[in-house]
C-alpha positions as CSV (number, residue, x, y, z in Angstrom):
1,M,-0.2,0.4,-0.2
2,A,1.4,3.2,-1.0
3,G,2.0,4.8,2.5
4,K,3.7,6.1,5.0
5,M,5.1,9.2,5.4
6,S,7.5,11.0,7.3
7,V,6.6,13.2,9.8
8,G,8.4,16.2,7.9
9,R,6.4,15.3,4.9
10,K,3.2,16.0,7.1
11,I,4.5,19.4,8.7
12,G,6.3,20.4,5.2
13,Y,2.4,19.4,3.7
14,G,0.8,20.8,7.0
15,L,1.9,24.3,6.6
16,G,0.0,25.4,3.1
17,D,-2.6,25.2,5.4
18,F,-1.1,27.6,7.1
19,G,-0.8,30.2,4.4
20,L,-4.1,28.8,3.4
21,G,-6.2,29.4,6.1
22,L,-4.7,32.5,6.9
23,L,-6.6,34.3,4.2
24,F,-9.3,32.2,4.2
25,L,-10.1,32.8,7.7
26,T,-9.4,35.8,7.7
27,A,-12.1,37.0,5.4
28,S,-14.3,34.7,6.6
29,Q,-13.9,36.3,10.5
30,F,-13.0,39.8,9.0
31,L,-14.1,40.5,5.5
32,L,-18.7,41.0,5.8
33,F,-17.1,43.0,8.9
34,Y,-14.9,45.2,6.6
35,Y,-17.2,45.7,4.5
36,T,-19.8,47.2,6.6
37,D,-17.7,49.1,9.9
38,V,-14.9,49.9,7.5
39,L,-15.9,50.4,3.6
40,G,-19.5,51.6,4.9
41,L,-21.1,49.6,3.5
42,S,-24.7,48.3,3.8
43,P,-25.1,45.1,5.8
44,S,-27.5,43.9,3.3
45,L,-25.0,45.2,0.2
46,A,-21.7,43.7,1.9
47,G,-23.1,40.6,2.9
48,W,-24.2,39.5,-1.3
49,V,-20.6,40.9,-2.3
50,F,-19.7,38.5,0.0
51,G,-22.0,35.5,-0.7
52,A,-21.5,36.4,-4.4
53,A,-17.4,36.4,-4.8
54,I,-17.7,33.1,-2.9
55,V,-20.7,31.4,-5.2
56,W,-18.2,32.3,-7.7
57,D,-15.0,30.4,-5.9
58,A,-17.0,27.8,-5.9
59,L,-18.9,26.8,-9.5
60,I,-15.3,27.1,-10.3
61,D,-14.0,24.4,-8.0
62,P,-15.3,21.6,-9.7
63,L,-13.6,22.6,-12.8
64,M,-10.3,23.6,-11.0
65,G,-10.5,20.3,-9.9
66,A,-10.9,18.2,-13.3
67,L,-8.1,20.4,-14.9
68,A,-5.4,19.3,-12.1
69,N,-7.1,16.1,-12.1
70,R,-6.7,15.8,-15.7
71,S,-2.9,17.3,-15.8
72,H,0.5,15.7,-16.0
73,S,3.9,17.0,-15.7
74,R,7.5,15.9,-14.3
75,W,6.3,17.5,-11.3
76,G,2.5,15.3,-11.2
77,R,-0.6,16.5,-11.2
78,Y,-1.5,19.2,-8.3
79,R,2.2,20.3,-6.8
80,P,2.5,22.6,-10.4
81,F,-0.2,24.6,-9.2
82,L,1.0,26.1,-6.1
83,L,3.6,27.2,-6.9
84,F,2.4,29.2,-10.5
85,A,-0.1,30.0,-8.2
86,A,1.8,31.5,-4.8
87,I,2.3,35.1,-6.4
88,P,-0.6,35.8,-7.6
89,L,-2.4,34.9,-4.7
90,A,-0.6,37.4,-2.7
91,L,-1.0,40.1,-4.7
92,S,-4.9,39.6,-5.5
93,W,-5.3,38.9,-1.4
94,A,-3.7,42.5,-1.3
95,L,-5.8,44.5,-3.6
96,I,-8.6,43.9,-1.7
97,F,-7.3,46.4,1.0
98,L,-6.0,48.8,-1.3
99,P,-7.3,52.3,-0.3
100,L,-8.3,53.7,-3.5
101,G,-11.4,56.2,-1.4
102,L,-13.9,54.6,-3.9
103,S,-17.2,55.5,-2.7
104,G,-20.8,55.1,-4.1
105,W,-21.1,52.6,-6.8
106,T,-17.5,52.5,-7.9
107,L,-16.0,51.2,-4.2
108,I,-19.0,48.6,-4.9
109,A,-17.6,47.3,-8.1
110,F,-14.2,47.5,-7.1
111,A,-14.7,45.1,-3.8
112,L,-16.8,42.8,-6.1
113,G,-14.4,42.6,-8.7
114,A,-11.5,42.3,-6.3
115,H,-12.9,39.8,-4.3
116,F,-13.7,38.1,-7.7
117,L,-10.6,37.8,-8.5
118,F,-8.8,36.9,-5.5
119,R,-11.0,33.6,-5.1
120,T,-10.4,32.6,-8.8
121,V,-6.4,32.4,-7.9
122,Y,-7.4,30.7,-4.3
123,T,-9.4,27.9,-6.2
124,I,-6.6,27.8,-9.0
125,A,-4.5,27.1,-5.1
126,A,-6.4,25.4,-2.6
127,M,-8.2,23.3,-5.2
128,P,-4.9,21.5,-5.8
129,Y,-3.5,21.2,-2.8
130,L,-6.6,19.4,-1.7
131,A,-6.9,17.3,-3.5
132,L,-3.1,16.7,-3.0
133,S,-3.7,14.9,0.2
134,A,-5.5,12.1,-1.2
135,A,-2.6,11.8,-4.2
136,M,0.1,11.2,-1.3
137,T,-1.1,8.2,-0.1
138,E,-3.5,5.4,-0.3
139,D,-3.2,4.5,3.5
140,S,-6.8,5.7,5.2
141,G,-4.6,6.2,8.6
142,E,-2.0,8.4,7.4
143,R,-4.0,10.4,5.1
144,S,-6.8,11.2,9.0
145,A,-3.0,11.8,9.6
146,L,-2.2,14.6,6.6
147,A,-5.9,15.8,7.9
148,A,-4.9,16.8,11.2
149,F,-1.0,18.0,10.1
150,R,-3.6,20.4,8.2
151,L,-6.1,21.3,10.9
152,V,-3.3,22.3,13.0
153,F,-1.7,24.1,11.0
154,Q,-4.9,25.9,10.2
155,A,-6.0,26.4,13.4
156,F,-3.1,28.2,14.1
157,A,-3.8,30.4,11.4
158,G,-7.5,30.9,12.7
159,V,-5.5,31.8,15.9
160,L,-3.3,34.4,14.0
161,A,-5.6,35.7,12.5
162,A,-8.2,36.1,15.3
163,F,-5.6,37.3,17.6
164,A,-3.4,39.5,15.7
165,T,-5.5,41.2,13.0
166,L,-6.8,44.2,14.7
167,R,-3.9,45.5,16.3
168,L,-2.0,45.0,13.2
169,A,-4.5,47.1,11.5
170,A,-5.2,49.4,14.1
171,A,-1.0,49.9,14.4
172,L,-0.2,50.3,11.1
173,G,-2.1,52.7,9.7
174,D,-5.6,54.1,9.6
175,G,-8.2,52.6,8.6
176,Q,-8.0,51.5,5.5
177,M,-3.7,51.5,5.1
178,G,-3.2,49.5,7.8
179,W,-5.7,47.4,6.4
180,F,-3.3,46.8,3.5
181,L,-0.3,47.0,4.6
182,V,-2.0,43.5,7.3
183,A,-3.3,42.0,3.6
184,L,0.6,42.9,2.7
185,I,2.2,40.4,5.3
186,Y,-0.7,37.7,5.3
187,G,-0.2,37.1,1.6
188,S,3.6,37.2,1.6
189,A,3.6,34.5,4.5
190,A,0.9,32.2,2.2
191,A,2.8,32.4,-0.9
192,A,6.1,31.7,0.7
193,L,4.5,28.4,2.6
194,L,2.6,27.1,-0.7
195,T,6.2,27.1,-2.0
196,I,7.4,25.1,1.2
197,V,5.0,22.6,0.1
198,F,5.0,22.1,-4.1
199,F,8.9,21.1,-2.3
200,S,8.8,19.5,0.3
201,A,5.2,16.8,-0.9
202,R,5.7,14.2,-3.4
203,E,2.8,12.4,-5.7
204,V,3.3,8.9,-5.7
205,S,1.8,6.2,-8.3
206,F,-1.3,3.7,-8.3
207,G,-0.5,1.5,-10.3
208,E,0.5,1.6,-14.1
209,G,-3.1,-0.2,-15.0
210,L,-4.7,2.9,-13.6
211,K,-6.0,5.7,-15.8
212,I,-5.0,8.8,-14.9
213,R,-6.1,11.5,-17.2
214,P,-9.8,11.2,-17.1
215,T,-12.8,12.6,-19.0
216,F,-14.7,15.0,-17.7
217,G,-18.1,12.3,-18.5
218,E,-16.1,9.5,-16.6
219,M,-15.0,11.9,-14.1
220,I,-19.0,12.9,-13.4
221,R,-19.9,9.1,-13.7
222,V,-17.2,8.4,-10.5
223,L,-19.0,10.9,-8.6
224,R,-22.4,9.6,-9.6
225,A,-22.3,6.5,-8.4
226,N,-20.3,7.2,-4.6
227,R,-22.7,7.1,-2.2
228,P,-20.4,7.8,0.9
229,F,-19.0,11.2,-1.4
230,W,-22.5,12.3,-0.8
231,L,-22.9,12.1,2.2
232,V,-19.4,13.7,3.3
233,C,-20.6,16.7,0.8
234,G,-24.6,16.6,2.8
235,A,-22.5,17.1,6.0
236,F,-20.5,19.7,4.7
237,L,-23.5,21.7,3.1
238,I,-25.1,21.8,6.4
239,G,-23.1,22.1,8.8
240,S,-20.9,25.2,7.2
241,V,-24.0,27.2,6.6
242,G,-24.3,26.5,9.9
243,F,-20.7,27.6,11.8
244,V,-21.2,30.8,9.6
245,F,-23.9,32.0,11.1
246,F,-22.5,31.6,14.4
247,N,-19.2,33.0,12.9
248,K,-19.7,35.8,11.4
249,S,-22.6,36.5,13.8
250,L,-20.4,36.9,16.7
251,P,-17.9,39.8,15.9
252,Y,-21.7,41.8,16.0
253,W,-23.4,40.4,18.8
254,V,-19.6,41.1,20.6
255,K,-19.6,44.5,19.7
256,Y,-22.8,45.4,19.7
257,G,-24.5,42.7,22.2
258,M,-21.9,43.3,24.4
259,G,-20.5,46.2,24.6
260,I,-16.9,44.8,23.1
261,D,-15.4,46.7,20.7
262,N,-12.5,44.1,19.9
263,F,-14.2,40.3,19.3
264,G,-10.6,38.9,17.9
265,P,-10.4,37.1,21.4
266,F,-13.3,35.4,21.1
267,L,-12.7,34.4,17.5
268,G,-9.4,32.9,18.7
269,V,-11.0,31.2,21.6
270,L,-13.3,29.4,18.9
271,A,-10.0,28.9,17.4
272,L,-7.6,27.6,20.1
273,G,-10.5,24.9,20.6
274,I,-10.0,23.6,17.1
275,T,-6.2,23.4,17.7
276,F,-5.6,22.1,20.7
277,T,-8.7,19.3,20.3
278,I,-7.1,18.5,17.1
279,P,-4.9,15.7,18.3
280,L,-8.1,14.6,21.0
281,W,-10.5,14.2,18.2
282,A,-7.2,12.0,15.9
283,W,-6.9,9.9,18.4
284,L,-10.2,9.0,19.0
285,T,-10.5,8.5,15.1
286,R,-8.0,6.1,15.1
287,R,-9.1,4.6,18.5
288,T,-12.4,3.9,17.2
289,S,-13.4,5.6,13.5
290,K,-13.9,9.0,11.3
291,R,-18.3,8.6,11.5
292,I,-18.2,8.3,15.8
293,T,-15.8,11.2,15.9
294,F,-17.7,13.4,13.7
295,L,-20.8,12.4,15.4
296,A,-19.4,13.5,18.8
297,G,-18.2,16.6,17.2
298,T,-21.5,17.6,16.1
299,G,-23.1,16.7,20.0
300,I,-20.3,18.5,21.9
301,S,-21.1,21.6,19.5
302,F,-25.3,21.4,19.7
303,S,-24.5,21.4,23.2
304,A,-22.2,24.7,22.8
305,C,-24.8,26.3,21.0
306,V,-27.0,25.8,24.2
307,G,-24.8,26.8,26.7
308,L,-24.8,29.9,25.2
309,W,-28.2,31.1,24.9
310,F,-28.0,30.8,29.0
311,A,-24.4,31.6,29.3
312,P,-24.0,34.9,31.3
313,E,-24.0,38.0,28.3
314,T,-20.3,38.8,29.4
315,Q,-17.3,37.5,28.3
316,A,-15.9,35.1,31.4
317,G,-19.6,33.8,30.7
318,W,-19.1,33.5,27.0
319,M,-15.7,31.9,26.7
320,P,-15.8,28.7,28.1
321,F,-19.0,27.2,25.5
322,I,-17.1,29.3,22.8
323,A,-14.2,27.0,23.7
324,L,-16.3,24.2,23.9
325,L,-18.0,25.0,20.4
326,G,-13.9,25.6,19.2
327,A,-13.4,22.1,20.3
328,G,-16.6,20.4,18.5
329,N,-15.5,21.9,15.7
330,G,-12.2,20.3,15.8
331,G,-14.7,17.5,15.6
332,V,-16.2,17.4,12.7
333,I,-13.7,19.1,10.2
334,L,-11.0,16.7,11.0
335,P,-13.1,13.7,10.7
336,S,-15.2,15.4,7.4
337,W,-11.4,16.3,5.3
338,A,-10.4,12.6,6.7
339,M,-13.6,11.0,4.9
340,M,-13.7,12.7,1.8
341,P,-10.5,11.1,0.4
342,D,-11.5,7.7,1.5
343,T,-14.2,8.1,-1.3
344,V,-11.8,8.3,-3.9
345,E,-11.0,5.0,-3.6
346,Y,-15.6,3.8,-3.1
347,G,-15.8,5.7,-6.9
348,E,-13.1,4.0,-8.5
349,F,-14.0,0.6,-7.1
350,R,-17.4,1.7,-8.2
351,T,-16.9,2.5,-11.8
352,G,-13.0,1.8,-12.5
353,T,-11.6,5.8,-12.3
354,R,-9.6,7.9,-10.2
355,G,-10.7,11.1,-9.8
356,E,-9.8,13.0,-6.9
357,G,-10.0,16.3,-7.9
358,A,-13.3,15.7,-9.3
359,A,-14.0,14.6,-5.8
360,F,-12.6,17.5,-4.2
361,G,-13.6,20.4,-6.6
362,F,-17.0,19.3,-5.9
363,V,-17.3,18.8,-2.0
364,S,-14.8,22.4,-2.3
365,F,-17.8,23.6,-4.5
366,V,-21.2,22.7,-2.1
367,Q,-19.2,24.0,1.1
368,K,-18.1,27.2,-0.5
369,A,-22.0,27.5,-2.8
370,S,-23.4,27.4,1.3
371,L,-20.8,29.9,3.2
372,G,-21.8,32.2,0.2
373,L,-25.3,31.7,0.2
374,A,-25.0,31.8,4.0
375,A,-23.1,34.9,4.0
376,G,-25.6,36.3,1.3
377,A,-28.7,35.5,3.6
378,L,-27.0,36.8,7.0
379,G,-26.5,40.6,5.2
380,E,-30.2,39.9,4.5
381,A,-31.2,39.2,8.0
382,L,-29.3,41.5,9.7
383,S,-31.3,44.5,7.6
384,L,-34.3,42.6,8.2
385,I,-33.9,42.9,12.3
386,G,-32.9,46.4,11.6
387,Y,-28.9,46.3,12.3
388,R,-27.0,49.4,11.3
389,A,-23.3,49.8,11.4
390,N,-22.0,51.6,14.3
391,Q,-24.5,52.6,16.2
392,A,-26.7,51.2,19.5
393,Q,-28.7,48.7,18.6
394,T,-32.3,48.5,19.8
395,P,-33.3,45.6,22.3
396,E,-35.7,43.3,19.9
397,T,-32.3,43.8,17.2
398,L,-30.1,42.2,19.4
399,A,-32.6,39.7,20.5
400,Q,-32.6,38.1,17.0
401,M,-29.0,38.8,16.1
402,K,-28.9,36.6,19.6
403,A,-31.4,33.9,18.1
404,M,-30.4,33.5,15.0
405,M,-26.3,33.2,15.4
406,L,-27.1,30.5,18.2
407,G,-30.1,28.6,16.9
408,V,-29.5,28.2,13.1
409,P,-25.9,26.4,14.4
410,A,-27.7,24.0,16.9
411,L,-30.2,22.8,14.3
412,F,-28.2,22.7,11.1
413,Y,-25.7,20.8,13.6
414,L,-27.7,18.1,14.2
415,G,-28.4,17.5,10.6
416,A,-25.3,17.3,9.0
417,A,-24.9,14.8,12.1
418,A,-28.3,12.8,10.7
419,F,-25.9,12.1,7.1
420,I,-22.6,10.6,8.1
421,L,-25.2,8.1,10.5
422,F,-25.7,6.7,7.3
423,Y,-21.8,7.2,6.0
424,P,-20.8,3.1,5.6
425,L,-16.5,3.4,5.0
426,D,-14.4,2.6,8.5
427,A,-10.7,1.6,8.3
428,R,-11.7,-2.2,7.6
429,T,-13.9,-1.8,4.9
430,H,-11.3,1.0,4.0
431,G,-8.6,-1.8,3.5
432,R,-10.3,-4.0,1.9
433,L,-11.4,-2.0,-1.4
434,V,-7.9,-0.9,-1.6
435,K,-6.7,-4.7,-1.8
436,V,-9.4,-4.9,-4.7
437,L,-8.1,-1.6,-6.3
438,Q,-4.7,-2.7,-6.2
439,R,-5.6,-6.6,-7.3
440,R,-7.3,-4.4,-10.1
441,R,-5.1,-2.5,-11.7
442,A,-1.8,-5.2,-11.9
443,R,-4.3,-6.8,-13.9
444,A,-4.8,-4.1,-16.4
445,A,-0.8,-3.8,-15.8
446,A,-0.1,-6.7,-16.9
447,A,-2.6,-6.7,-19.5
448,Q,-0.9,-3.8,-21.4
């Protein structure tokens, strides 16, 4: 079986998601707030600018995944994209925050165009990076380890973004200039780390009898016949919407509901809860299964939402439950990304075609489309409940904001768990699939 990897190689791969996560999570945590409270866009308009760009990102994910799946070079199918997209990614990220002093429709057009450009380049880098995990090894346990390393680094990026972004922006300049300089720093770090992944990762060969450049039609057939893949997609869709409603509502609640201007520590504790529990979730996955880990994570996340509803509305009262919610999300995120590569072998078993690029492209489409639509819906919801930027909110607005922030995620965590209840692949089943596939590839290679 291809195969075991060194810790150094796992670290090298995981570093890529520190860079990508630094940009993605900064956008997730702060960009909607930046649009409303720094640029001055209305919450409804800001939500749809943010949401439209993510939906665009989602739409091109499957295309990028399929393109990468069909590519071929002496460096592999996926690694070259990381190297060549690194610098354009950094530049497109900084462009979002470029202080041009625009206003009105010119500002809206620039914000939308810059965000679309960033999401396009981000997809060119991120889709091959995600698919690379399925091309580095065929061992289910090693894939869980890769997912753990990747998510730990991603969580550290979230911690850094949460604790440092607002402080850095204030320290480096006034208004938009401070944000722009922070974007240059974060973008440069992401470009450097993607370059490290290119040099440290290796793609393995799964056998000469395997067709490595499937047609688009064949890749669609692989996904259509893959029931475990669709179960993971469903869980991604529902879980992502729930988390967006909490994560993007939290800054507004902290600022206006609690009267605390610096909401970074709340986001930081949320990220720390994910970071420090990933090793525990990885251990539980090895001892039980990815399915059980996911169900445990959704249960803890649901309980944290209930606890926050009844907790005192103070920093001391909320922080323990914020950390608990982060811990639960670690138990959702880790098995989700560890399950996805295993569905690649299931699809190959059913159809004879391997399509990791198509699989990761489509699941990323599902995840990001849900993020984009949820962000747009959240912006509309803020407008409907009477939110006004940089003004005191009415008691009715605050009550509805809290209900939206906690009720939607709680229900959606239960929905995600319902999908994974029916996920059929455990380590033993996946191991048998891999052995069958190896024999098939050997027979196909001998017949050539």
